[in-house]
N, C-alpha and C positions, 0 to 999 in steps of 0.2 A: 504494500500500500504506500501511496505517496504521502508526503507531508500534508497535514491537515490541522484543523483546530485542536483535535484531540491527540495529535501525534506525540508519542513519548509518555503519554499519560495512561495509566491503567485504571479502569473503573472496576471497583471491587464490589462484590455482593456483601451480604451481612455475615458471610462465613469468614473466619480467619484462616489465612494461608500460612502453613508452617512448611518450610522447605525441608527436603530430606537431610537428615543429620542434625537438624536444629530441634531444640526442645521448647523454645519460647518463640512466639511470633515477633517479628521485627516491628519497630515503631512505625515504619513507613508502610507496613502491611496491614495496619488497622483500617477497617472500612471507612472510618470517618476522617482519617488523617488528611486526605487531600480531596475530599468530596466537596462539591460546590454547595452553597447555602440551600439551593433548591433540593439537592439530594439529601442533605441532612434533615430537612423538614418533612420528608415524605411520611415518616411514621406518625407525625402529628395529625395528618389528615384523618387517619384511622381513629385516633383518639377523639378528634373533634366529631366525627360521625357517631362514635359510640356515646359520647356525652350528649349529643343532640337526640339520639334515639332514647337514652335514659330519660331526658327531660320530657320528651313527647310521650313516653310511656306513663310517666307520673302524671302528666296533665290529662291524659286519656282516662286513667283510673280515677282521678279526682272528678272529672266530668261525669263519668258513669255513676259514681257514688252520689253526686249531686242530683242526677236524674232519679235515682232510686229513692233518695231522701225526699225529693219533691213529690213523688207518687205517694209515699207514706204520709206526708203532711196533707196532701189532698184528701186522703181517706180519713185522717183524723178530723179535718175540717168538716167533711161530710157528716161524720158521726156527731160532731158538736152541733151542727145545724139541725140535724134531725132531732136531737135531744131538746134543743131550744124550741123548735116547732112543736114538739109534743107537750112540753111544759107550758108553752104559750097557749096552746089550745085549752088546757085545763084552766088556766088563768082566765081566758076569755069566757069559758063556761061559767066560772064563778061570777064574773062581772055581769052575766046575763041573769043571775038569780037575785032575788030580793034577800034582805038580811035574814029573814026567818027561814028561807029555803036553803041557805048555806049550811051544809052539814054532810055527814057521811051517807045519809040517805040519797042525796042528790049527786054526791061526788064520791066515788069509790076511794078508800084509803090507799089502795095499791092498784097499779095498772102496769101492763106491759106496753112498751112503746114501740110503734113502727111508724114509718113515714106515711102510713095510710091516714092517720088522724083519728078522731073520736069515732068509735063504732059501738053503739049500744052502751055508752057510759064508760068504755075503756079505751085506752090508747095502746096500740101495738106498734112496737118499733124494733124491727129486726132487719138491719141492713146487710148482715153477713152471718154465716153460720157461727162464726166465732164471737160475734158481738151482739148480744141481746141486751137491750136497754130495759130497765125496770124503773118504774116511777113510784114515788111515795107521796101521799098528800097528808099534811098535818094541819088540822084546823083547831085553833085555840081562841077562846073568848076572854076578853078582859074582865076584871072584877065587877065593873059597873054594868056589864052587858051591853055596851054601846058599840064595841068594835070587835070584829072577828078577824084574826090574822090567818091567812092561808099560805102555807109553804108547800111548794111543789118541787120535789127533788127527783132528778133522773140520774140513775147510776148505770154505768156500762163498763165493759172491759174493752179497752182500746186495741187497735191493731198492733200496737207496740207491746201489748200484754199487760199494761198497767191499768189499774182501776181508775176511772174518771167519774166525776159527778158535776151536776149543774143544778143550782137552786134558784127558783124564782119565788118572789113573795108579793102578796097583795093584801090589802086591808079592805074590809067591807064595814061600813058604818050603819048605825041604826037611825040616822037622821038625815 
C-alpha cells in the first residue's frame, strides 16, 4: 500500500497484543495509546444508550403505575358518589315527612344501598361484588320534643380493601 493518512499507524482493537517471548504488553501496544479522540469515545455511546433506555424504562413504569392509580381512584370516587346519593335520598325522604311522621316506622333503621335509589323504603347499593354498601339511620329527639336529628351513615368496603363511611345529618323541627 502506498503512503496515506493512516500510513505507519496501526489501529488496534480492544485486545492487547503480546509478542512472542514477551510476558507484558508494551506501552505502545495498548489500544488507547494512540487512538484518536473519536475512537476513545466509542464505548461511551453504548453507555449513553443504556442510560437512556434505563430512564425511559423508569418513566414507562411510572406512567403505567399512574394509569393504574387513576383507575383505582375513579372506582373509589364512584363508590363515594353512590354512597352520597343513597344517603341523600334518605335525607330527602325525611324532608318530605312532617315532624310527627319522622320515625323508624317511616324510615327503616338499616338499609342496603345500591345506585338504584329508594325501592319500597330501602336503598340498595351494590356497585361490585366486593363492595356492598350498608346504611344506618339514627333518629334522636331533643329533650323538649321540638327537634329530631336524623343521621344517615353509609358504610362500605372500598376497592382498596379499606372500610369507608359517609354520614349525612339533618334536623326536623316541630314549628
